[in-house]
C-alpha positions in Angstrom: -5.0 -2.7 14.2 -2.0 -0.6 13.2 -0.7 -1.8 9.8 2.7 -1.6 8.1 1.9 -0.3 4.6 4.3 0.1 1.7 3.1 2.3 -1.1 4.6 1.9 -4.6 3.7 4.9 -6.8 5.2 6.3 -10.0 4.2 9.8 -8.9 3.5 11.5 -5.6 2.6 15.2 -5.4 4.4 17.6 -5.2 7.5 15.7 -6.5 5.9 14.5 -9.8 2.2 14.8 -10.9 0.4 13.8 -14.0 -3.0 12.7 -12.8 -5.2 11.7 -9.8 -2.6 9.1 -8.7 -0.2 11.7 -7.5 -2.7 13.4 -5.1 -3.9 10.0 -3.9 -0.3 8.9 -3.1 0.3 12.2 -1.3 -2.9 12.7 0.8 -4.1 9.2 1.6 -0.8 7.9 3.2 -0.6 11.2 5.1 -4.1 10.6 6.6 -3.2 6.9 7.3 -0.1 8.1 9.1 -2.2 10.4 11.3 -4.1 7.2 12.3 -0.9 5.7 13.6 -0.2 3.3 10.7 3.4 2.7 9.7 3.5 4.2 6.2 6.4 4.2 3.8 6.3 5.2 0.1 8.7 4.6 -2.8 8.8 6.3 -6.2 11.4 6.7 -8.9 14.0 9.5 -8.7 13.3 11.3 -11.9 16.0 13.7 -13.1 13.8 16.8 -12.7 13.2 16.2 -9.0 15.5 18.6 -7.1 17.4 16.9 -4.3 18.2 20.2 -2.8 14.6 21.6 -2.8 13.1 18.4 -1.2 16.2 17.6 0.9 16.8 14.1 -0.4 19.3 12.3 1.8 21.6 9.4 1.2 20.8 6.3 3.2 23.8 4.1 3.7 21.9 0.8 4.0 20.0 1.6 0.8 23.0 1.5 -1.4 23.6 -1.2 -4.0 20.0 -2.7 -4.1 20.2 -5.6 -6.5 17.6 -7.3 -8.7 18.0 -9.7 -11.6 16.5 -8.4 -14.8 16.9 -9.9 -18.3 19.6 -12.3 -17.1 21.7 -9.6 -15.6 22.0 -8.0 -12.1 20.8 -4.4 -12.0 21.9 -2.2 -9.1 20.2 0.9 -7.7 20.5 3.2 -4.7 17.7 4.9 -2.8 17.5 8.3 -1.1 15.0 9.4 1.6 12.9 12.5 2.1 9.4 13.4 3.5 6.3 14.6 1.8 6.5 18.4 2.6 4.9 19.4 5.8 4.3 15.8 6.9 6.2 13.0 8.6 5.5 10.6 5.8 8.7 9.1 4.6 9.3 8.7 0.8 12.2 6.6 -0.7 13.4 7.7 -4.1 14.7 4.8 -6.2 17.8 6.2 -8.0 18.2 4.4 -11.3 19.7 7.1 -13.7 19.8 4.9 -16.8 16.0 4.5 -16.7 14.7 7.7 -15.0 17.2 10.5 -15.3 16.1 11.8 -18.7 12.3 11.3 -18.2 10.4 14.5 -18.8 7.5 15.8 -16.7 5.2 13.8 -18.9 6.6 10.7 -17.2 5.1 8.0 -19.5 5.1 9.7 -22.9 7.5 11.4 -25.3 6.9 15.0 -26.1 5.0 14.0 -29.2 2.5 12.3 -26.9 3.4 8.7 -27.8 3.9 6.2 -24.9 7.5 5.5 -24.2 8.6 2.0 -25.3 10.8 1.7 -22.2 7.9 1.9 -19.8 7.6 -1.8 -19.3 11.3 -2.2 -18.3 11.4 1.1 -16.4 8.4 0.3 -14.2 9.0 -3.4 -14.0 12.5 -2.8 -12.7 11.1 -0.1 -10.3 8.7 -2.7 -8.9 11.3 -5.4 -8.5 13.9 -3.2 -6.9 11.3 -1.6 -4.7 10.5 -5.0 -3.2 14.2 -5.8 -2.8 14.5 -2.4 -1.0 12.4 -3.9 1.9 15.1 -6.4 2.7 17.7 -3.7 2.9 15.3 -1.8 5.3 14.7 -5.0 7.4 11.1 -3.9 7.3 8.3 -6.4 6.5 5.0 -4.7 5.5 1.6 -6.2 6.1 0.4 -4.8 2.8 2.1 -3.7 -0.4 -0.1 -1.1 -2.2 0.6 -1.1 -6.0 -0.8 2.2 -7.3 -2.1 1.7 -10.9 -0.5 0.0 -13.9 3.0 1.3 -13.3 3.3 -0.8 -10.1 1.1 -3.7 -11.1 4.2 -5.6 -11.8 4.8 -5.7 -8.0 1.6 -7.6 -7.4 2.6 -10.3 -9.9 6.2 -10.5 -8.4 4.9 -10.7 -4.9 2.5 -13.5 -5.6 4.6 -15.6 -8.0 8.2 -14.9 -6.9 8.8 -13.1 -3.7 6.1 -15.0 -1.6 8.3 -18.1 -1.8 10.9 -16.3 0.3 10.4 -16.3 4.1 10.8 -12.5 4.3 7.7 -11.9 2.2 5.5 -14.9 3.2 3.0 -12.9 5.2 2.8 -9.8 3.0 -0.4 -9.2 1.0 -0.5 -7.2 -2.3 -3.3 -4.8 -3.1 -3.8 -3.3 -6.6 -5.3 0.2 -6.7 -6.7 1.2 -10.1 -6.8 4.9 -11.1 -6.8 4.7 -14.9 -7.7 2.5 -17.8 -6.0 3.6 -21.0 -3.5 2.6 -23.7 -0.5 3.1 -21.4 -1.3 -0.1 -19.4 -1.3 -2.4 -22.5 1.8 -4.4 -21.7 2.0 -8.1 -22.6 2.8 -10.5 -19.7 5.6 -11.8 -21.8 7.7 -9.1 -20.2 7.6 -11.1 -17.0 10.3 -13.3 -18.5 12.8 -10.5 -17.9 11.9 -10.6 -14.2 12.3 -14.4 -14.2 8.6 -15.1 -13.5 7.3 -18.4 -15.0 4.1 -17.7 -16.9 3.1 -21.3 -16.5 2.8 -20.7 -12.8 -0.2 -18.3 -13.4 -3.5 -20.1 -12.9 -5.3 -18.3 -15.7 -5.7 -18.6 -19.4 -3.1 -16.4 -21.0 -3.5 -15.5 -24.6 -1.8 -13.0 -27.0 -4.4 -10.4 -25.9 -3.7 -10.8 -22.1 -2.1 -7.7 -20.5 0.0 -7.5 -17.4 -2.7 -5.5 -15.7 -5.1 -8.4 -16.3 -2.6 -10.8 -14.6 -2.2 -8.4 -11.7 -6.0 -8.0 -11.3 -6.3 -11.8 -11.2 -3.5 -12.4 -8.6 -3.9 -9.5 -6.3 -5.1 -10.2 -2.7 -7.4 -7.2 -3.1 -8.4 -4.7 -5.8 -9.6 -1.2 -5.2 -11.1 1.2 -7.8 -10.8 4.9 -7.0 -13.3 7.2 -8.6 -12.8 11.0 -8.6 -15.1 13.8 -9.8 -13.2 13.9 -13.1 -12.5 10.2 -13.6 -15.1 7.4 -13.2 -12.7 4.5 -13.0 -15.6 2.1 -12.2 -17.2 2.9 -15.6 -13.9 2.7 -17.4 -13.3 -0.8 -16.0 -16.9 -1.8 -16.9 -16.2 -0.7 -20.5 -13.0 -2.7 -20.6 -14.6 -6.2 -21.3 -11.4 -8.1 -20.5 -10.6 -6.4 -17.2 -14.2 -6.4 -16.2 -14.5 -10.1 -16.8 -11.4 -10.9 -14.7 -12.5 -8.7 -11.8 -16.0 -10.2 -12.0 -14.6 -13.7 -11.5 -12.6 -12.8 -8.4 -13.6 -14.5 -5.2 -12.9 -11.3 -3.3 -14.7 -8.7 -5.3 -13.2 -5.3 -6.1 -14.0 -2.4 -3.8 -14.9 1.0 -5.3 -14.1 4.2 -3.4 -15.2 7.6 -4.5 -13.8 11.0 -3.9 -16.6 13.5 -3.2 -16.9 17.0 -4.7 -15.9 18.6 -1.4 -12.2 17.7 -1.5 -11.4 18.5 2.1 -14.1 16.2 3.4 -13.8 13.8 0.5 -10.2 12.9 1.0 -10.7 12.2 4.7 -13.7 10.0 4.0 -11.9 8.2 1.2 -8.8 7.6 3.4 -11.1 6.2 6.2 -12.8 3.8 3.7 -9.4 2.8 2.3 -8.1 2.1 5.8 -11.1 -0.2 6.4 -10.5 -2.0 3.1 -6.8 -2.6 4.0 -7.8 -3.9 7.4 -10.1 -6.4 5.7 -7.3 -7.5 3.2 -4.6 -7.8 5.9 
């Protein structure tokens, strides 16, 4: 069955690239598109991304996308382009106050410290990305939230957006590529997005992280191993996350990229496609 799949990703090669996430978000959607699925991606428009080089175009209906955040209405625009040498469409969420001055490090300052603004930056990105769907009049079967940066979207879809008729039949899948200090946001940040923590059917303590809530609520969870990054082992070493995933009725699925990258990406995309079909 052909699926409508919406990828949220903080980085997509070649536009922005810090780790395995970027290649996954570039190659896997391209291969799924080749299999006749309707694929659309969205990422932040960082200031260093050249609109001229990548031919980013204005989209009239993607002007003035609104989302409530911290008691105020935040407005963004989105532009459109394609992953080079493909027909895979990418929307670039243009929110200059949050993304214009971000360096190529994306999540850290030049001294290597995580940016304090990450939670607002990617929380807003997630909420505005979901509101973008209404502007597009396009209802995906599955929202793919790539790693901790988009985990917010899983929580928002399950606890806020699913109440709206437009989003009722949409599933949210969390794909994990990393386990590190960058993902250690408290779920208290959900209050800015007007999500009621009491609506979450899990025991939330001061040690609970947003990624834990997303892993609990997601319709499906996928772990992506690469030759340089054994995410399955990293999750196993994270007692809290491992415990949450172990209690899920629908267990996480682990996919692995082989050493032969040409064959490996094709095989991983085929397996990922089968997983999405199962979750849909």
